[in-house]
C-alpha positions in Angstrom: 35.3 152.0 112.3 32.2 151.8 110.0 33.5 148.6 108.4 34.1 146.8 111.6 30.7 148.0 113.2 28.9 146.9 110.1 30.7 143.6 110.2 29.7 143.1 113.8 26.0 143.7 112.9 26.0 141.3 110.0 28.0 138.5 111.5 26.3 138.9 114.8 22.9 138.3 113.1 24.3 135.6 110.8 25.7 133.4 113.7 22.0 132.9 114.9 21.2 131.2 111.6 24.1 128.9 111.4 23.0 125.3 110.6 26.0 123.2 111.7 29.1 123.3 113.8 31.5 124.3 111.0 29.5 127.2 109.7 29.1 128.3 113.4 32.9 128.3 113.9 33.5 130.2 110.6 31.0 132.9 111.4 32.1 133.3 115.0 35.7 133.6 113.8 34.7 136.4 111.4 32.7 138.0 114.2 35.5 137.9 116.6 37.9 139.3 114.0 35.8 142.4 113.3 34.9 142.8 117.1 38.4 143.0 118.1 39.3 145.5 115.3 36.4 147.6 116.3 37.6 147.7 119.9 41.1 148.8 118.9 39.9 151.5 116.5 37.3 152.9 118.8 39.7 153.0 121.8 42.4 154.8 119.9 39.9 157.2 118.4 38.5 158.1 121.8 41.9 158.5 123.3 42.9 160.9 120.5 39.7 162.7 120.4 39.1 163.4 124.1 41.4 165.9 125.9 44.0 165.2 128.6 41.6 166.1 131.5 39.0 163.5 130.6 41.0 160.9 128.7 41.3 158.5 131.6 37.6 158.2 132.4 36.6 158.2 128.8 38.8 155.3 128.0 37.7 153.3 131.2 34.0 153.7 130.1 34.8 151.5 127.0 36.1 148.7 129.3 33.2 149.1 131.6 30.6 148.3 128.9 32.4 144.9 128.3 32.1 144.2 132.1 28.4 145.0 132.0 28.1 142.8 129.0 29.6 139.9 130.9 27.1 140.4 133.7 24.2 140.5 131.3 25.3 137.2 129.6 25.5 135.5 132.9 22.0 136.8 134.0 20.5 135.7 130.5 22.1 132.3 130.9 20.7 131.9 134.4 17.2 133.0 133.3 17.3 130.7 130.2 15.5 127.5 130.9 17.6 125.6 128.2 20.9 126.7 129.8 19.8 126.2 133.3 18.8 122.6 132.5 21.9 121.6 130.7 24.4 123.2 132.8 24.7 122.9 136.6 26.7 124.4 139.5 27.5 128.1 140.0 28.8 128.9 136.5 26.4 131.8 136.2 27.2 133.3 139.6 31.0 133.0 139.0 30.7 134.7 135.5 28.5 137.4 137.0 31.0 138.0 139.7 33.9 138.2 137.2 32.0 141.0 135.4 30.9 142.7 138.6 34.3 143.0 140.1 35.6 144.8 137.0 33.4 147.8 137.6 35.0 148.9 140.9 38.5 147.9 139.4 38.1 150.3 136.6 37.0 153.1 139.1 40.0 152.5 141.2 42.2 152.5 138.0 40.9 155.8 137.0 41.5 157.4 140.5 45.0 155.9 140.6 45.9 156.9 137.1 44.9 160.5 137.7 46.5 160.8 141.1 49.5 158.5 141.2 50.3 158.2 137.5 50.0 155.4 135.0 53.2 153.5 135.8 52.8 153.9 139.6 49.3 152.3 139.5 50.2 149.6 137.1 53.3 148.2 138.9 51.7 147.6 142.4 48.6 146.0 140.8 50.6 143.6 138.7 52.8 142.6 141.6 49.8 142.2 143.9 48.1 139.9 141.3 51.3 137.8 141.5 51.1 137.9 145.3 47.5 136.6 145.1 48.6 133.7 142.8 51.2 132.8 145.5 48.5 133.1 148.3 46.2 130.8 146.4 48.9 128.1 146.5 48.7 128.3 150.3 45.1 128.2 150.9 43.6 124.6 151.3 41.3 123.5 148.6 38.6 122.7 151.2 38.3 126.4 152.1 36.0 127.1 149.2 34.7 130.5 150.2 38.3 131.8 151.0 39.3 130.5 147.7 36.6 132.4 145.8 37.4 135.6 147.8 41.1 135.3 146.9 40.2 134.6 143.2 38.0 137.8 143.2 40.7 139.9 144.7 43.1 138.6 142.1 40.6 139.4 139.3 40.2 142.8 140.8 43.9 143.5 140.7 44.4 142.2 137.2 41.3 144.1 136.1 42.8 147.3 137.2 46.1 146.5 135.3 44.2 145.3 132.3 42.1 148.4 132.0 45.1 150.7 132.5 47.4 149.0 129.9 45.2 149.9 127.0 45.4 153.6 127.7 49.1 153.4 128.7 50.0 151.9 125.5 48.1 154.5 123.5 50.0 157.3 125.3 53.4 155.7 125.0 53.3 155.3 121.2 53.1 158.2 118.6 50.1 158.8 116.4 51.8 157.1 113.4 51.8 153.6 115.0 49.3 154.1 117.9 46.6 151.8 116.4 49.2 149.1 115.5 50.6 149.3 119.0 47.3 149.0 120.7 46.2 146.3 118.3 49.3 144.3 118.8 48.9 144.5 122.6 45.3 143.3 122.1 46.4 140.5 119.9 48.8 139.2 122.6 45.8 139.3 125.0 44.0 137.0 122.7 47.0 134.7 122.5 47.0 134.6 126.3 43.2 133.7 126.2 43.9 130.8 123.8 46.8 129.4 125.8 45.2 129.9 129.2 42.7 126.9 129.0 45.6 124.5 128.2 47.5 125.8 131.2 44.9 124.1 133.3 46.2 120.7 132.1 49.5 121.6 133.7 47.8 120.9 137.1 48.3 117.2 136.3 52.1 117.8 136.5 51.7 119.9 139.7 48.3 121.2 141.1 49.7 124.8 141.5 51.6 124.9 138.2 49.0 127.3 136.4 49.0 129.8 139.3 52.8 129.7 139.4 53.2 130.4 135.7 50.5 133.3 135.8 52.1 134.7 139.0 55.7 134.7 137.5 54.4 136.5 134.3 52.6 139.1 136.4 55.7 139.7 138.5 58.0 140.0 135.7 55.6 142.4 133.9 55.5 144.6 137.0 59.4 144.8 137.1 59.7 145.6 133.5 57.2 148.3 133.8 59.8 150.2 135.9 61.6 150.9 132.7 58.8 152.7 131.2 58.2 156.6 131.3 55.3 158.2 133.0 52.7 159.7 130.7 50.3 161.4 133.2 49.5 164.9 132.1 51.5 164.6 128.9 50.1 165.4 125.4 50.0 162.5 123.0 53.2 162.2 120.9 52.8 162.6 117.1 56.1 161.4 115.8 58.9 158.8 116.9 61.1 161.8 117.8 58.7 163.0 120.3 58.0 159.4 121.7 61.9 158.9 122.1 62.1 162.2 123.9 59.3 161.1 126.2 61.2 157.9 127.0 64.6 159.4 127.6 63.4 162.5 129.5 64.5 162.1 133.2 61.7 164.4 134.3 59.1 162.1 133.1 60.4 159.2 135.2 61.3 161.1 138.3 58.2 163.3 138.5 55.0 161.6 137.7 52.9 164.8 138.3 52.0 166.7 135.3 54.3 169.7 134.7 51.6 171.8 133.1 48.0 172.4 133.9 45.5 170.3 132.1 44.1 173.3 130.1 47.7 174.3 129.0 48.5 170.7 128.1 45.4 170.3 126.0 46.3 173.5 124.1 49.7 172.1 123.4 48.4 168.8 122.2 45.8 170.5 119.9 48.6 172.8 118.5 51.3 170.1 118.1 52.2 169.6 114.4 51.5 166.3 113.0 55.0 165.9 111.7 58.2 167.8 112.1 61.8 167.1 111.2 
């Protein structure tokens, strides 16, 4: 964590002094590398350090700071004379709304995870985001305001799922591979971010092709989530044996409510041995 945070500071300052395109790309690459590593390490560390009772809200606070950062970037870009001259349209407003809609999404995610469970919150929001993609295909392009509202609703739904998946992944995997699991999931998010802009070109094949691909992926993800166990109120697993037991236990899938009180579960988690045969 110290290494990645120091790297963010050094490369973040260095990028302001890049003198050409290639040096800018190199420094930005290094900055993105240490920043992504910092997110994974901090998230796992917070998840393991905070008790069961406050784990949900503590993890969502990390995501909330990124949403606030997006809003600040949009505001700074709008107020900057250079950017406002070179760029036109409503890019700043759209970017601000993208960040703003994530704040209530994370609040709903916290409430849903604590009351309904991780799996029972993730599934409906994944499927609803797929439904929004289908709805966008039916809304005429001339209905600009309606399209914006539908896009924001879709962003809200996927924002809930996105914020939830990080914590759910950390709870599903044991301590020995938890950082690797969360990091692998985060890496696939970055792969999706790289591929997403190119999906826009598929609109030349069919105007609704991008929405259809994203909708199908979200729908399949929601269905596959049915196979995962519920982790609400469960102490973090330390070994593969405990993780397998969590996945095969019928009580975990049939009863999403925590079997123990939060204080009792926290004591069990603190007293769990790091390894056992």
